[in-house]
KOLRO-323781 format. One record per atom (N, C-alpha, C, O, CB): x, y, z. Coordinates in steps of 0.2 Angstrom, whole numbers, plus 5000, padded with zeros to 4 digits. Glycine has a CB too. Example, Ala and Ser with C-alpha at 12.3 -4.5 7.8 and 13.67 -1.06 7.14 Angstrom:
506649725039/506249785039/506649845039/507149835042/505749785045/506449895035/506849955036/506450005039/506750065040/507049975029/
END
This chain:
530248184827/530448154821/531348184825/531448234825/529948184813/531848114827/532248154830/532748124824/532748074821/532548134838/533348204821/533848184814/534548164817/534748194822/533948254807/534948114813/535548094817/535948074811/535648094806/535448034823/536348044811/536748014805/536747944807/537147904805/537548044805/536047914810/535947854809/535647824803/535547854798/535747844813/535447764803/534947734801/534247714803/533847704799/535147704799/534047694811/533347674810/532947744812/533247794812/533147624816/532247724812/531647744815/531547704820/531847644821/531047744811/531047734824/530647694830/529947724828/529847784826/530847714839/529547674829/528647724830/528847664838/529047624841/527547704821/528247724837/527647714847/527147724846/527047774844/527747774856/526647684846/525847694846/525947714854/525447704857/525247624844/526247734855/525947774865/525947844864/525447874865/526547764873/526447874861/526547914860/527047954854/526747994850/526447914864/527547954854/527847964849/528347944842/528847914842/527947994852/528147964838/528747954832/529347974830/529348034828/528547974828/530047944830/530447944830/531147934826/531547904828/530247924833/531147954818/531347954814/532247954812/532247994808/531048004813/532747934813/533247974811/533447954803/533347904800/533847964815/533547994802/533748004794/534448014793/534648064796/533348054792/535047974788/535647994787/535647994779/535148004775/536147944790/536447974777/536247954771/536447884769/536747834772/536548014766/536147914763/535747814762/535147804768/535247774774/536547734764/534547834765/534147814773/533847754764/533947754758/533547894780/533447714772/533447664769/533847574768/533647514769/533547684767/534247614766/534847544766/535247534775/535747544779/535747584759/534547504775/534747434784/534447474787/534847504791/535547414789/533847484787/533247524791/532947484792/532647454788/532947564789/533047494803/532547454806/532147504809/532347554811/532947404812/531447484810/530947504814/530947444819/531047384819/530247504811/530847504825/530747474831/530047514834/530047574834/531347484834/529347464837/528947464842/529147484851/529347444855/528847394841/529147544853/529447564860/529147594862/528747624859/529947594860/529147614871/528747674872/529147724873/529747704875/528347674877/529047804871/529247864872/529647874878/530147914879/528647904872/529347814885/529347844891/530047794891/530547784896/528547844897/530047764888/531047724889/531347724881/531347674878/530947614892/531647774879/531747784873/532347724873/532847734876/531747864871/532447644867/533247634867/533547664863/533547644857/533347564866/533747724866/534347764861/535147784867/535047804872/534047844857/535747784865/535947814872/535947894874/535747934869/536447794873/536147924878/536147974882/536648014874/537248004872/536447954892/536148074874/536548144872/536648114864/537248124862/537348184877/536348084859/536348034855/535948064849/536248074844/536047964858/535248084849/535248124845/535148234843/535148274848/534748084843/535048254836/534948294835/534448314836/534548374838/535048294832/533948304835/533248364833/532648284838/532648224837/533048384819/532448314842/531648264841/531248304841/531348354844/531348214847/530448294837/529948324835/529348274837/529248214834/529848334828/529048304843/528448244844/527948294844/527948354846/528448194852/527148234842/526648264841/526048224848/525648184846/526448254832/526048224854/525948174857/525148184858/524948234855/526348174863/524748154860/524148134864/523748214867/523848204874/524448064870/523548244866/523248284874/522748274877/522448324880/523048344874/522448204877/522048194880/521948144880/522448104878/521748234879/521448094880/521048024877/520448034872/520047984872/520647984883/520348074869/519648064866/520048034859/519648034854/519148134865/520948014858/520847984850/521147904852/521747884853/521448044842/520747884853/520847794852/521947794846/522147804840/519747734842/522347784851/522947754851/523247704848/523647704844/522947744854/523047644851/523147584851/522747564858/522447604862/523847574851/522747504857/522347474861/523047424870/522747394875/521947404854/523747434869/524147454872/523747464879/523147484878/524547504868/523847454885/523347444891/523947514896/523847534902/523247334896/524347524892/524947574895/525147644889/525647684890/525647524896/524447634883/524347704878/524347754884/524047734889/523547714871/524847844884/524647894887/523947904884/523547924889/525147944885/523647894878/523147914878/522847884878/522747854872/523047954874/522547864884/521947804887/522047874893/521547894896/522247704889/522347884893/522547944903/521948004900/522148024895/523747994905/521248044901/520948084902/521748164905/522148164909/520148054907/521548194901/522048264903/521648264910/522048274915/522148354897/521248274911/520748274918/521048254923/520848264929/520048234918/521948204923/521748174928/522748174929/523048144926/521248104928/522948244935/523648234935/524048174932/524448194927/523848224942/524048124933/524148084933/524648084923/525248084923/523548054937/524348084917/524248114911/524848174909/524948184903/523448144912/525348204913/525748244916/526148234918/526648264917/525648274919/526048194920/526648154926/527148114918/527748114917/526048054934/526448074914/526948024913/526948054902/526848014897/526647914917/527048134903/527148184897/527948204901/528348234898/526348274895/528048194905/528348234909/528948164909/529548174909/527848274917/528848114909/529248044907/529848054902/530448054903/528847994903/529248064897/529148064887/529948144892/530548134894/527848104879/529648204891/530048244892/530848224894/531248224889/529848284897/530948204898/531548194902/531848154897/532248174894/531448164911/531648074894/531748064888/532148074884/532748054882/531448064886/531648144880/531848184876/532848204878/533448204876/531148234877/532448244884/533248284884/533848234885/534348254883/533248334891/533748154890/534248144892/534648114884/535248114883/534148094897/533948094877/534548064873/534648124867/534948104862/534347984868/534348194869/534348254864/535148274866/535348284872/533648314866/535548284860/536248304862/536348374866/535848414868/536548304855/536748384868/536748474873/536648534869/537148564867/537748494878/536348534868/536248614861/535948604859/535548654859/536548654855/535548544855/535148544851/534448544851/534248544856/535248514848/533848544847/533548594849/532648524848/532848484844/533648694843/532248514850/531548504851/531048524850/530948584851/531348504853/530648494848/529848544842/529348484847/529548434848/529848514828/528448514851/528448474854/527548504850/527348554853/528848474862/527348494848/526548494846/525948464851/525648414852/526448434840/525948494852/525248484856/524348544855/524448594852/525548504866/523848534858/523048564860/522948564865/523348534869/522448534858/522348604866/522248634872/521448534870/521348494866/521848744873/521248564879/520748514881/520248534880/520348594880/520648494887/519448524879/518748574881/518348514878/518248494872/518548654876/517848484885/517348464884/516648484885/516548474879/517348434887/516248504887/515548504891/515348514898/515048554901/515248464890/515748434901/515648424905/516148424910/516048404916/515348384903/516648454907/517148474911/517548544911/517848564916/517648434911/517448574904/517748604902/518348634902/518648604906/517448614903/518648674899/519348674896/519848684903/519748704909/519448734890/520748674897/520848604902/521448634898/521348624892/520548494902/522048674899/522548714897/523048684896/523548704899/522648754899/523048614891/523648554889/524148594889/524448604894/523648514883/524348624882/524748664882/525048694884/525648674883/524648684880/524948774889/525548794893/525448734898/526048734901/525448864897/525048674902/525448654906/526248624905/526748614909/525048614909/526048594897/526448554896/527248624892/527748604889/525948494890/527148654894/527648694891/527848744895/528248794893/527448704885/527548744901/527848754912/528248684911/528748684914/527048754921/528148634908/528548564911/529248554906/529748524906/527948484911/528948584901/529748584893/530048654898/530548664895/529448624878/530048694901/530448774901/530648754908/530948804911/529948864900/530548684911/531048674919/531648614915/532048574917/530448634928/531448634909/532048554908/532648574901/533148544899/531448454905/532148654896/532448664890/532748744890/532948774895/531948644885/532648764886/532748834885/532448864881/532748884876/533248854884/531648884881/531148924880/531448954870/531849004870/531148984887/531348924865/531348964859/531249004858/531549054858/531248964857/530648964854/529848994847/529148944852/529148884853/530048934834/528648984853/527948974853/527749004848/527849054846/527749004858/527348924843/527148954839/526348914836/526248854835/527848964834/525948974835/525248924832/525248914826/525548944821/524548954834/524748844829/524948784820/524048794819/523548764821/525348654822/524048854813/523148834813/522948764807/523048754801/522548914810/522748754810/522248694803/521848684799/521348644799/522048664804/522248734794/521748704787/521548664784/522148644782/521748734783/521248624782/520948594779/521148504779/521248454775/520948634772/521348524785/521648444791/520948394790/520348414788/521748474803/520948344790/520548264792/519948314799/519348314798/521248174795/520248324804/519748334809/519048404807/518448414810/520248364816/519248424803/518848464801/518148434797/517648464796/519248494796/518248374797/517648354791/516948344796/516848384801/517848274787/516548294794/515948304799/515748224801/515248214804/515248334794/516348164800/516548114805/516748174810/516348174814/517148054803/517248224810/517448224817/516948284820/516948284827/518248234818/516748324818/516048384819/515348294823/514948284828/515548444806/515448264820/515048214824/515448194829/515148204834/514748174821/516048144832/516248124834/516148194843/515848184848/516748104830/516348224841/516348284845/515648304848/515548294854/516548344842/515248324845/514348294846/513948254851/513448264855/514248244841/514348194849/514648144850/514848104860/514548084865/515248154845/515548114858/515848124863/515848184870/515548164875/516248124862/516148234868/515648294871/516548354870/516748404874/515148274882/516748334864/517548384866/517148454861/516648464858/518648324862/517848494860/517648554857/518448534851/519048514853/517548654863/518348544845/518948544840/518948634840/518648674837/518748504833/519648604843/520248674841/520148684836/519848654832/520948674842/520448764834/520748774827/521348774826/521448784820/520648814825/521948774832/522548794831/522648764837/522248764842/522848864829/523348724836/523848674842/524548714843/524748754838/524048574839/524848714849/525348754849/525848694847/525748634847/525548784856/526648734845/527348714841/527848724846/528248764845/527548764835/527848694853/528448734855/529148714853/529148654852/528448744863/529448734851/530348764850/530748774857/530848814861/530248854846/530948694857/531248724865/532248694862/532448684856/530648664875/532648684867/533248694867/533648674870/534048714873/533348734867/533848594873/534148564880/534748624882/535148644878/534448474879/534748624886/535148664893/535948644889/536048594885/535148594904/536348694890/537048674889/537048704893/536948764894/537548684883/537548634899/537748614905/538548624907/539048584907/537448544906/538548674909/539648674910/539848594913/539548584918/539948754919/540348554911/540848534914/541548554916/541748604915/540948494913/541748504919/542748524920/542748464915/542248434912/543248504930/543448454917/543848384913/543848334912/544048294908/544248364914/543548324917/543748244921/542648234922/542448174923/544348264933/542248274922/541448254922/541048274920/540948334921/541148254927/540648244916/540048244911/539648244917/539648204921/539948184904/538948304916/538248324920/537848304916/537948284911/538048384922/537548304919/536848324915/536248334919/536148294924/536648274910/535748404916/535148374920/534848354919/534648354914/534848394923/534448314928/533948284927/533248334928/532648314927/534048224932/
END
């Protein structure tokens, strides 16, 4: 979720849902489908970003061939693609504003445990100031059903009982009166 004073909603089946909320939401609402690695917003445009990204390829997010959710977190390029998203979030986020990234870990019998959350945290800490890490417990969530238990057995993955919510702040960059500079 991106909150600013605009009237636009960007929906992305690849990775991220971005919502801008302003006075009179619903009037002149614009919906755009877009790739989160190339967000069509200006630099330093939004006040807040929330992202609930894929943490591997265990859920079908879309049929699009470039969908990040089609890449297993067992492959390094999964994290390279998430880093592209993080850099886009950094680019569009206003100086000193916040973002929140919800992510879970990965476990399958054949590949074992992959600490996706820790890897994403380390990536984000290179771009943002860490503010908080929250453990979000799953209670009565739809993944705690017979269907998901069956899928977990069938596709050999573990249903974890929590996700991480990383709260990060865009680092303030010192500027002189002539130059605007942002960390890349």
